[in-house]
DOLUM-674362 format. One record per residue: residue in one letter; residue number from 1; x, y, z of N, C-alpha, C in turn. Coordinates in Angstrom, 1 decimal, always signed. Atoms other than C-alpha are relative to their C-alpha. Layout:
<sites>
<site resn="A" resi="NUM" n_u="X" n_v="Y" n_w="Z" ca_u="X" ca_v="Y" ca_w="Z" c_u="X" c_v="Y" c_w="Z"/>
...
</sites>
This chain:
<sites>
<site resn="M" resi="1" n_u="+0.2" n_v="-0.8" n_w="+1.1" ca_u="+26.7" ca_v="+48.7" ca_w="+54.8" c_u="-0.7" c_v="+1.3" c_w="+0.4"/>
<site resn="Q" resi="2" n_u="+0.5" n_v="-1.3" n_w="-0.4" ca_u="+26.1" ca_v="+52.4" ca_w="+55.5" c_u="-0.9" c_v="+0.6" c_w="-1.1"/>
<site resn="S" resi="3" n_u="+0.9" n_v="-0.7" n_w="+1.0" ca_u="+23.3" ca_v="+54.3" ca_w="+53.8" c_u="+0.5" c_v="+1.3" c_w="-0.5"/>
<site resn="T" resi="4" n_u="-0.5" n_v="-1.2" n_w="+0.5" ca_u="+24.3" ca_v="+57.1" ca_w="+51.5" c_u="-1.1" c_v="+1.1" c_w="-0.1"/>
<site resn="T" resi="5" n_u="+1.1" n_v="-0.9" n_w="+0.2" ca_u="+20.8" ca_v="+58.6" ca_w="+51.4" c_u="-0.5" c_v="+0.6" c_w="+1.3"/>
<site resn="G" resi="6" n_u="+0.4" n_v="-0.5" n_w="-1.3" ca_u="+20.5" ca_v="+59.3" ca_w="+55.1" c_u="-1.1" c_v="-0.8" c_w="+0.6"/>
<site resn="E" resi="7" n_u="+1.1" n_v="+0.9" n_w="-0.5" ca_u="+17.9" ca_v="+56.5" ca_w="+55.6" c_u="+0.4" c_v="-0.6" c_w="+1.4"/>
<site resn="R" resi="8" n_u="-0.2" n_v="+0.6" n_w="-1.3" ca_u="+17.6" ca_v="+55.2" ca_w="+59.2" c_u="-1.0" c_v="-1.1" c_w="+0.2"/>
<site resn="I" resi="9" n_u="+0.9" n_v="+1.0" n_w="-0.5" ca_u="+16.0" ca_v="+52.2" ca_w="+60.8" c_u="-0.3" c_v="+0.2" c_w="+1.5"/>
<site resn="S" resi="10" n_u="+0.4" n_v="-0.2" n_w="-1.4" ca_u="+14.1" ca_v="+52.3" ca_w="+64.1" c_u="+0.0" c_v="-1.4" c_w="+0.6"/>
<site resn="V" resi="11" n_u="+0.0" n_v="+1.2" n_w="-0.7" ca_u="+14.8" ca_v="+49.5" ca_w="+66.5" c_u="-0.3" c_v="+0.2" c_w="+1.5"/>
<site resn="T" resi="12" n_u="+0.3" n_v="-0.1" n_w="-1.4" ca_u="+13.3" ca_v="+49.0" ca_w="+70.0" c_u="+1.0" c_v="-0.9" c_w="+0.8"/>
<site resn="I" resi="13" n_u="-0.9" n_v="+0.7" n_w="-0.9" ca_u="+15.8" ca_v="+48.0" ca_w="+72.7" c_u="-0.6" c_v="-0.2" c_w="+1.3"/>
<site resn="K" resi="14" n_u="+0.5" n_v="+0.3" n_w="-1.4" ca_u="+14.6" ca_v="+46.3" ca_w="+75.9" c_u="+1.2" c_v="-0.3" c_w="+0.8"/>
<site resn="L" resi="15" n_u="-1.2" n_v="+0.1" n_w="-0.9" ca_u="+17.1" ca_v="+46.7" ca_w="+78.7" c_u="-0.5" c_v="-0.8" c_w="+1.3"/>
<site resn="H" resi="16" n_u="+0.3" n_v="+0.8" n_w="-1.2" ca_u="+17.1" ca_v="+44.2" ca_w="+81.6" c_u="+1.1" c_v="+0.2" c_w="+1.1"/>
<site resn="S" resi="17" n_u="-0.9" n_v="+0.0" n_w="-1.2" ca_u="+18.6" ca_v="+44.2" ca_w="+85.1" c_u="+0.9" c_v="+1.2" c_w="+0.1"/>
<site resn="V" resi="18" n_u="-0.9" n_v="-1.1" n_w="-0.2" ca_u="+21.7" ca_v="+46.4" ca_w="+85.6" c_u="+0.1" c_v="+0.9" c_w="-1.2"/>
<site resn="L" resi="19" n_u="-0.1" n_v="-0.8" n_w="+1.2" ca_u="+21.5" ca_v="+47.7" ca_w="+82.0" c_u="-1.1" c_v="+1.1" c_w="+0.0"/>
<site resn="R" resi="20" n_u="+1.0" n_v="-1.0" n_w="-0.1" ca_u="+18.4" ca_v="+49.7" ca_w="+82.9" c_u="+0.5" c_v="+1.4" c_w="+0.6"/>
<site resn="T" resi="21" n_u="-0.5" n_v="-1.3" n_w="-0.6" ca_u="+20.5" ca_v="+52.3" ca_w="+84.8" c_u="+1.3" c_v="+0.5" c_w="-0.6"/>
<site resn="L" resi="22" n_u="-1.3" n_v="-0.5" n_w="+0.7" ca_u="+23.5" ca_v="+52.7" ca_w="+82.5" c_u="-0.3" c_v="+1.4" c_w="-0.6"/>
<site resn="E" resi="23" n_u="+0.0" n_v="-1.3" n_w="+0.6" ca_u="+24.2" ca_v="+56.3" ca_w="+81.5" c_u="-1.2" c_v="+0.8" c_w="+0.3"/>
<site resn="T" resi="24" n_u="+1.2" n_v="-0.8" n_w="-0.3" ca_u="+21.1" ca_v="+57.6" ca_w="+83.2" c_u="-0.3" c_v="+0.0" c_w="+1.5"/>
<site resn="T" resi="25" n_u="+0.3" n_v="+0.0" n_w="-1.4" ca_u="+19.8" ca_v="+58.6" ca_w="+86.6" c_u="-1.3" c_v="-0.7" c_w="+0.3"/>
<site resn="E" resi="26" n_u="+1.3" n_v="+0.7" n_w="-0.2" ca_u="+16.4" ca_v="+57.1" ca_w="+86.1" c_u="+0.0" c_v="-1.3" c_w="-0.8"/>
<site resn="P" resi="27" n_u="+0.0" n_v="+1.3" n_w="+0.7" ca_u="+15.9" ca_v="+53.4" ca_w="+85.2" c_u="-0.9" c_v="+0.1" c_w="-1.3"/>
<site resn="R" resi="28" n_u="+0.8" n_v="+0.1" n_w="+1.2" ca_u="+14.7" ca_v="+52.8" ca_w="+81.7" c_u="+0.0" c_v="-1.4" c_w="-0.5"/>
<site resn="S" resi="29" n_u="+0.1" n_v="+1.4" n_w="+0.5" ca_u="+13.5" ca_v="+49.5" ca_w="+80.3" c_u="-0.1" c_v="-0.1" c_w="-1.5"/>
<site resn="R" resi="30" n_u="+0.0" n_v="+0.0" n_w="+1.4" ca_u="+13.1" ca_v="+50.5" ca_w="+76.7" c_u="+0.6" c_v="+1.3" c_w="-0.6"/>
<site resn="V" resi="31" n_u="-0.6" n_v="-1.1" n_w="+0.7" ca_u="+15.0" ca_v="+52.7" ca_w="+74.3" c_u="-0.3" c_v="-0.2" c_w="-1.5"/>
<site resn="L" resi="32" n_u="+0.2" n_v="+0.1" n_w="+1.4" ca_u="+14.1" ca_v="+53.5" ca_w="+70.7" c_u="+1.2" c_v="+0.6" c_w="-0.7"/>
<site resn="L" resi="33" n_u="-1.2" n_v="-0.5" n_w="+0.7" ca_u="+17.2" ca_v="+53.8" ca_w="+68.5" c_u="-0.2" c_v="+0.1" c_w="-1.5"/>
<site resn="E" resi="34" n_u="+0.0" n_v="-0.2" n_w="+1.5" ca_u="+17.5" ca_v="+55.2" ca_w="+65.0" c_u="+1.4" c_v="-0.3" c_w="-0.4"/>
<site resn="L" resi="35" n_u="-1.3" n_v="+0.5" n_w="+0.4" ca_u="+20.4" ca_v="+53.3" ca_w="+63.3" c_u="+0.1" c_v="+0.0" c_w="-1.5"/>
<site resn="A" resi="36" n_u="-0.3" n_v="+0.2" n_w="+1.4" ca_u="+22.0" ca_v="+53.1" ca_w="+59.9" c_u="-0.4" c_v="-1.4" c_w="-0.5"/>
<site resn="P" resi="37" n_u="+0.2" n_v="+1.4" n_w="+0.5" ca_u="+20.9" ca_v="+50.2" ca_w="+57.7" c_u="+1.3" c_v="-0.7" c_w="+0.0"/>
<site resn="G" resi="38" n_u="-1.3" n_v="+0.8" n_w="-0.1" ca_u="+23.4" ca_v="+47.4" ca_w="+58.1" c_u="+0.5" c_v="-0.1" c_w="+1.4"/>
<site resn="S" resi="39" n_u="-0.5" n_v="+0.1" n_w="-1.4" ca_u="+23.7" ca_v="+47.9" ca_w="+61.8" c_u="-0.3" c_v="-1.4" c_w="+0.6"/>
<site resn="T" resi="40" n_u="+0.1" n_v="+1.3" n_w="-0.6" ca_u="+24.1" ca_v="+44.9" ca_w="+64.0" c_u="-0.2" c_v="+0.1" c_w="+1.5"/>
<site resn="V" resi="41" n_u="+0.1" n_v="+0.0" n_w="-1.5" ca_u="+23.6" ca_v="+43.9" ca_w="+67.7" c_u="+1.2" c_v="+0.7" c_w="+0.6"/>
<site resn="A" resi="42" n_u="-1.2" n_v="-0.7" n_w="-0.5" ca_u="+27.2" ca_v="+45.0" ca_w="+68.3" c_u="-0.1" c_v="+1.5" c_w="-0.2"/>
<site resn="T" resi="43" n_u="+0.2" n_v="-1.4" n_w="+0.2" ca_u="+26.3" ca_v="+48.4" ca_w="+66.9" c_u="-0.8" c_v="+0.6" c_w="+1.2"/>
<site resn="V" resi="44" n_u="+0.9" n_v="-0.5" n_w="-1.1" ca_u="+23.6" ca_v="+48.8" ca_w="+69.6" c_u="+0.8" c_v="+0.0" c_w="+1.3"/>
<site resn="V" resi="45" n_u="-0.8" n_v="+0.0" n_w="-1.2" ca_u="+26.0" ca_v="+47.7" ca_w="+72.3" c_u="+1.0" c_v="+1.1" c_w="+0.1"/>
<site resn="A" resi="46" n_u="-1.0" n_v="-1.2" n_w="+0.1" ca_u="+28.6" ca_v="+50.3" ca_w="+71.2" c_u="-0.8" c_v="+1.3" c_w="+0.1"/>
<site resn="T" resi="47" n_u="+0.8" n_v="-1.3" n_w="+0.0" ca_u="+25.9" ca_v="+53.0" ca_w="+70.7" c_u="-0.4" c_v="+0.3" c_w="+1.5"/>
<site resn="L" resi="48" n_u="+0.5" n_v="-0.2" n_w="-1.4" ca_u="+24.6" ca_v="+52.5" ca_w="+74.3" c_u="+1.1" c_v="+0.0" c_w="+1.0"/>
<site resn="K" resi="49" n_u="-1.2" n_v="+0.0" n_w="-0.9" ca_u="+28.2" ca_v="+52.3" ca_w="+75.7" c_u="-0.2" c_v="-1.0" c_w="+1.1"/>
<site resn="I" resi="50" n_u="+0.2" n_v="+1.1" n_w="-1.0" ca_u="+27.4" ca_v="+49.0" ca_w="+77.4" c_u="+1.4" c_v="-0.5" c_w="+0.3"/>
<site resn="P" resi="51" n_u="-1.3" n_v="+0.6" n_w="-0.4" ca_u="+30.5" ca_v="+47.8" ca_w="+79.4" c_u="+0.1" c_v="-1.4" c_w="-0.4"/>
<site resn="E" resi="52" n_u="-0.2" n_v="+1.4" n_w="+0.4" ca_u="+32.0" ca_v="+44.5" ca_w="+78.5" c_u="-0.5" c_v="-0.9" c_w="+1.2"/>
<site resn="M" resi="53" n_u="+0.6" n_v="+0.9" n_w="-0.9" ca_u="+29.9" ca_v="+41.8" ca_w="+80.2" c_u="-0.7" c_v="-1.1" c_w="-0.8"/>
<site resn="D" resi="54" n_u="+0.7" n_v="+1.1" n_w="+0.7" ca_u="+28.2" ca_v="+38.5" ca_w="+79.3" c_u="-1.5" c_v="+0.4" c_w="-0.1"/>
<site resn="I" resi="55" n_u="+1.4" n_v="-0.4" n_w="+0.2" ca_u="+24.9" ca_v="+39.4" ca_w="+77.7" c_u="-0.7" c_v="-1.0" c_w="-1.0"/>
<site resn="V" resi="56" n_u="+0.8" n_v="+0.8" n_w="+1.0" ca_u="+22.2" ca_v="+37.3" ca_w="+76.0" c_u="-0.7" c_v="+0.9" c_w="-0.9"/>
<site resn="Y" resi="57" n_u="+0.7" n_v="-0.8" n_w="+0.9" ca_u="+20.9" ca_v="+38.9" ca_w="+72.9" c_u="-1.2" c_v="-0.7" c_w="-0.6"/>
<site resn="V" resi="58" n_u="+1.2" n_v="+0.6" n_w="+0.5" ca_u="+17.3" ca_v="+38.2" ca_w="+72.0" c_u="-0.7" c_v="+0.9" c_w="-1.0"/>
<site resn="L" resi="59" n_u="+0.5" n_v="-0.8" n_w="+1.1" ca_u="+16.2" ca_v="+39.5" ca_w="+68.6" c_u="-1.4" c_v="-0.6" c_w="-0.5"/>
<site resn="N" resi="60" n_u="+1.4" n_v="+0.5" n_w="+0.4" ca_u="+12.4" ca_v="+39.2" ca_w="+67.9" c_u="-0.3" c_v="-1.4" c_w="+0.5"/>
<site resn="E" resi="61" n_u="+0.2" n_v="+1.3" n_w="-0.7" ca_u="+12.2" ca_v="+36.3" ca_w="+70.4" c_u="+0.9" c_v="-1.2" c_w="-0.4"/>
<site resn="S" resi="62" n_u="-1.0" n_v="+1.0" n_w="+0.3" ca_u="+15.2" ca_v="+34.4" ca_w="+69.1" c_u="+1.4" c_v="+0.4" c_w="+0.5"/>
<site resn="V" resi="63" n_u="-1.3" n_v="-0.3" n_w="-0.5" ca_u="+18.6" ca_v="+34.2" ca_w="+70.7" c_u="+1.0" c_v="+0.1" c_w="-1.2"/>
<site resn="V" resi="64" n_u="-0.9" n_v="-0.2" n_w="+1.1" ca_u="+21.3" ca_v="+35.6" ca_w="+68.4" c_u="+1.4" c_v="+0.4" c_w="+0.5"/>
<site resn="E" resi="65" n_u="-1.4" n_v="-0.4" n_w="-0.3" ca_u="+25.0" ca_v="+36.5" ca_w="+68.3" c_u="+0.1" c_v="+1.5" c_w="-0.3"/>
<site resn="S" resi="66" n_u="-0.2" n_v="-1.4" n_w="+0.1" ca_u="+26.4" ca_v="+40.0" ca_w="+68.3" c_u="+0.1" c_v="+0.5" c_w="-1.4"/>
<site resn="N" resi="67" n_u="-0.2" n_v="-0.4" n_w="+1.5" ca_u="+26.9" ca_v="+40.0" ca_w="+64.5" c_u="-1.4" c_v="+0.0" c_w="-0.7"/>
<site resn="A" resi="68" n_u="+1.3" n_v="+0.1" n_w="+0.6" ca_u="+23.1" ca_v="+39.6" ca_w="+63.9" c_u="-0.4" c_v="+1.4" c_w="-0.6"/>
<site resn="L" resi="69" n_u="+0.4" n_v="-1.2" n_w="+0.7" ca_u="+21.8" ca_v="+42.2" ca_w="+61.3" c_u="-1.3" c_v="+0.4" c_w="+0.5"/>
<site resn="L" resi="70" n_u="+1.3" n_v="-0.6" n_w="-0.5" ca_u="+19.0" ca_v="+44.5" ca_w="+62.5" c_u="-0.7" c_v="+0.6" c_w="-1.2"/>
<site resn="H" resi="71" n_u="+0.9" n_v="-0.5" n_w="+1.1" ca_u="+16.0" ca_v="+45.6" ca_w="+60.4" c_u="-1.0" c_v="+0.9" c_w="+0.7"/>
<site resn="A" resi="72" n_u="+1.0" n_v="-0.9" n_w="-0.5" ca_u="+13.4" ca_v="+48.3" ca_w="+60.8" c_u="-1.1" c_v="-0.7" c_w="+0.7"/>
<site resn="G" resi="73" n_u="+1.0" n_v="+0.6" n_w="-0.8" ca_u="+10.9" ca_v="+47.4" ca_w="+63.5" c_u="+0.4" c_v="-1.1" c_w="+0.9"/>
<site resn="D" resi="74" n_u="-0.4" n_v="+1.1" n_w="-0.9" ca_u="+13.0" ca_v="+44.8" ca_w="+65.2" c_u="-0.1" c_v="+0.4" c_w="+1.5"/>
<site resn="T" resi="75" n_u="-0.1" n_v="-0.2" n_w="-1.5" ca_u="+12.9" ca_v="+44.4" ca_w="+69.0" c_u="+1.2" c_v="-0.8" c_w="+0.5"/>
<site resn="L" resi="76" n_u="-1.2" n_v="+0.7" n_w="-0.5" ca_u="+16.2" ca_v="+43.5" ca_w="+70.7" c_u="+0.0" c_v="+0.1" c_w="+1.5"/>
<site resn="A" resi="77" n_u="-0.2" n_v="+0.0" n_w="-1.4" ca_u="+16.4" ca_v="+42.5" ca_w="+74.3" c_u="+1.4" c_v="-0.3" c_w="+0.4"/>
<site resn="L" resi="78" n_u="-1.4" n_v="+0.2" n_w="-0.5" ca_u="+19.7" ca_v="+42.8" ca_w="+76.1" c_u="-0.1" c_v="-0.5" c_w="+1.5"/>
<site resn="I" resi="79" n_u="+0.2" n_v="+0.7" n_w="-1.3" ca_u="+19.8" ca_v="+40.4" ca_w="+79.1" c_u="+1.3" c_v="-0.4" c_w="+0.6"/>
<site resn="P" resi="80" n_u="-1.3" n_v="+0.4" n_w="-0.6" ca_u="+22.9" ca_v="+40.3" ca_w="+81.3" c_u="-0.1" c_v="-1.4" c_w="+0.6"/>
<site resn="A" resi="81" n_u="+0.0" n_v="+1.3" n_w="-0.6" ca_u="+23.9" ca_v="+36.8" ca_w="+82.3" c_u="+0.1" c_v="+0.1" c_w="+1.5"/>
<site resn="L" resi="82" n_u="+0.0" n_v="-0.1" n_w="-1.4" ca_u="+23.3" ca_v="+36.1" ca_w="+85.9" c_u="+1.1" c_v="-0.8" c_w="+0.6"/>
<site resn="E" resi="83" n_u="-1.0" n_v="+0.7" n_w="-0.7" ca_u="+26.0" ca_v="+35.2" ca_w="+88.3" c_u="+0.1" c_v="+0.6" c_w="+1.4"/>
<site resn="G" resi="84" n_u="-0.2" n_v="-0.5" n_w="-1.4" ca_u="+27.1" ca_v="+35.6" ca_w="+91.9" c_u="-0.8" c_v="-0.8" c_w="+1.0"/>
<site resn="G" resi="85" n_u="+0.7" n_v="+0.7" n_w="-1.1" ca_u="+25.6" ca_v="+34.6" ca_w="+95.2" c_u="+1.0" c_v="-0.9" c_w="+0.8"/>
<site resn="C" resi="86" n_u="-0.8" n_v="+0.8" n_w="-0.8" ca_u="+26.9" ca_v="+32.4" ca_w="+97.9" c_u="+0.0" c_v="-1.5" c_w="-0.4"/>
<site resn="C" resi="87" n_u="+0.0" n_v="+1.5" n_w="+0.2" ca_u="+28.0" ca_v="+28.8" ca_w="+97.4" c_u="-0.5" c_v="-0.4" c_w="-1.3"/>
<site resn="A" resi="88" n_u="+0.5" n_v="+0.2" n_w="+1.4" ca_u="+27.7" ca_v="+28.7" ca_w="+93.7" c_u="-0.2" c_v="-1.5" c_w="-0.3"/>
<site resn="Q" resi="89" n_u="+0.3" n_v="+1.3" n_w="+0.4" ca_u="+26.1" ca_v="+25.6" ca_w="+92.3" c_u="-0.1" c_v="-0.1" c_w="-1.5"/>
<site resn="R" resi="90" n_u="+0.1" n_v="+0.2" n_w="+1.5" ca_u="+26.3" ca_v="+24.2" ca_w="+88.8" c_u="-1.5" c_v="-0.1" c_w="-0.3"/>
<site resn="V" resi="91" n_u="+1.4" n_v="+0.1" n_w="+0.5" ca_u="+23.0" ca_v="+24.7" ca_w="+87.0" c_u="-0.1" c_v="-0.3" c_w="-1.5"/>
<site resn="K" resi="92" n_u="+0.2" n_v="+0.2" n_w="+1.5" ca_u="+21.7" ca_v="+23.6" ca_w="+83.6" c_u="-1.1" c_v="+0.9" c_w="-0.4"/>
<site resn="T" resi="93" n_u="+1.0" n_v="-0.9" n_w="+0.5" ca_u="+19.8" ca_v="+26.2" ca_w="+81.6" c_u="-0.5" c_v="-0.4" c_w="-1.3"/>
<site resn="E" resi="94" n_u="+0.6" n_v="+0.4" n_w="+1.2" ca_u="+17.5" ca_v="+25.7" ca_w="+78.8" c_u="-0.7" c_v="+1.3" c_w="-0.6"/>
<site resn="V" resi="95" n_u="+0.5" n_v="-1.3" n_w="+0.5" ca_u="+16.8" ca_v="+28.7" ca_w="+76.5" c_u="-1.2" c_v="-0.4" c_w="-0.8"/>
<site resn="Q" resi="96" n_u="+1.3" n_v="+0.2" n_w="+0.6" ca_u="+13.2" ca_v="+28.9" ca_w="+75.3" c_u="-0.4" c_v="+1.4" c_w="-0.6"/>
<site resn="P" resi="97" n_u="+0.4" n_v="-1.3" n_w="+0.5" ca_u="+11.4" ca_v="+31.7" ca_w="+73.4" c_u="-0.2" c_v="+1.0" c_w="+1.2"/>
<site resn="I" resi="98" n_u="+0.0" n_v="-1.0" n_w="-1.1" ca_u="+11.4" ca_v="+35.0" ca_w="+75.4" c_u="-1.3" c_v="+0.1" c_w="+0.7"/>
<site resn="N" resi="99" n_u="+1.3" n_v="-0.1" n_w="-0.7" ca_u="+7.7" ca_v="+34.7" ca_w="+76.2" c_u="-0.3" c_v="-1.1" c_w="+0.9"/>
<site resn="T" resi="100" n_u="+0.1" n_v="+1.1" n_w="-1.0" ca_u="+8.3" ca_v="+31.6" ca_w="+78.3" c_u="+1.0" c_v="+0.2" c_w="+1.1"/>
<site resn="V" resi="101" n_u="-0.9" n_v="-0.2" n_w="-1.2" ca_u="+10.1" ca_v="+31.2" ca_w="+81.6" c_u="+1.3" c_v="-0.8" c_w="-0.3"/>
<site resn="L" resi="102" n_u="-1.3" n_v="+0.7" n_w="+0.1" ca_u="+13.8" ca_v="+30.3" ca_w="+81.6" c_u="+0.0" c_v="-1.1" c_w="+1.0"/>
<site resn="N" resi="103" n_u="+0.1" n_v="+1.2" n_w="-0.8" ca_u="+13.9" ca_v="+26.8" ca_w="+82.9" c_u="+1.4" c_v="-0.3" c_w="+0.6"/>
<site resn="I" resi="104" n_u="-1.3" n_v="+0.3" n_w="-0.6" ca_u="+16.8" ca_v="+26.2" ca_w="+85.4" c_u="-0.2" c_v="-1.2" c_w="+0.9"/>
<site resn="R" resi="105" n_u="+0.0" n_v="+1.2" n_w="-0.8" ca_u="+17.5" ca_v="+22.8" ca_w="+86.9" c_u="+1.4" c_v="-0.3" c_w="+0.6"/>
<site resn="R" resi="106" n_u="-1.3" n_v="+0.4" n_w="-0.6" ca_u="+20.2" ca_v="+21.6" ca_w="+89.3" c_u="+0.6" c_v="-1.2" c_w="-0.8"/>
<site resn="M" resi="107" n_u="-0.6" n_v="+1.2" n_w="+0.6" ca_u="+22.7" ca_v="+19.3" ca_w="+87.7" c_u="+0.3" c_v="-1.1" c_w="+1.0"/>
<site resn="S" resi="108" n_u="-0.3" n_v="+1.1" n_w="-1.0" ca_u="+23.1" ca_v="+15.9" ca_w="+89.3" c_u="+1.4" c_v="-0.3" c_w="+0.1"/>
</sites>
């Protein structure tokens, strides 16, 4: 839903890993965006022109989908999924609140 009165919401975006250097010559870990009410995580991805990749979206310390609605004062972390390296091994991941460490264990 677009605002007809010109109202905007401010959302802090935290960029991780390769996303810190997109569209800029200097790395940036935070961006403050002014968005229209009714904007979603997908709106942020489009606004920042983030290329198609697997990204974990963490909104106010909760993992969300790209259709999650944003509100004034929200903090959205964009975390690219990790992959690559030699001799890939299957791992089990456990998502916890953003202020704890991501727990990774080898699968038996």
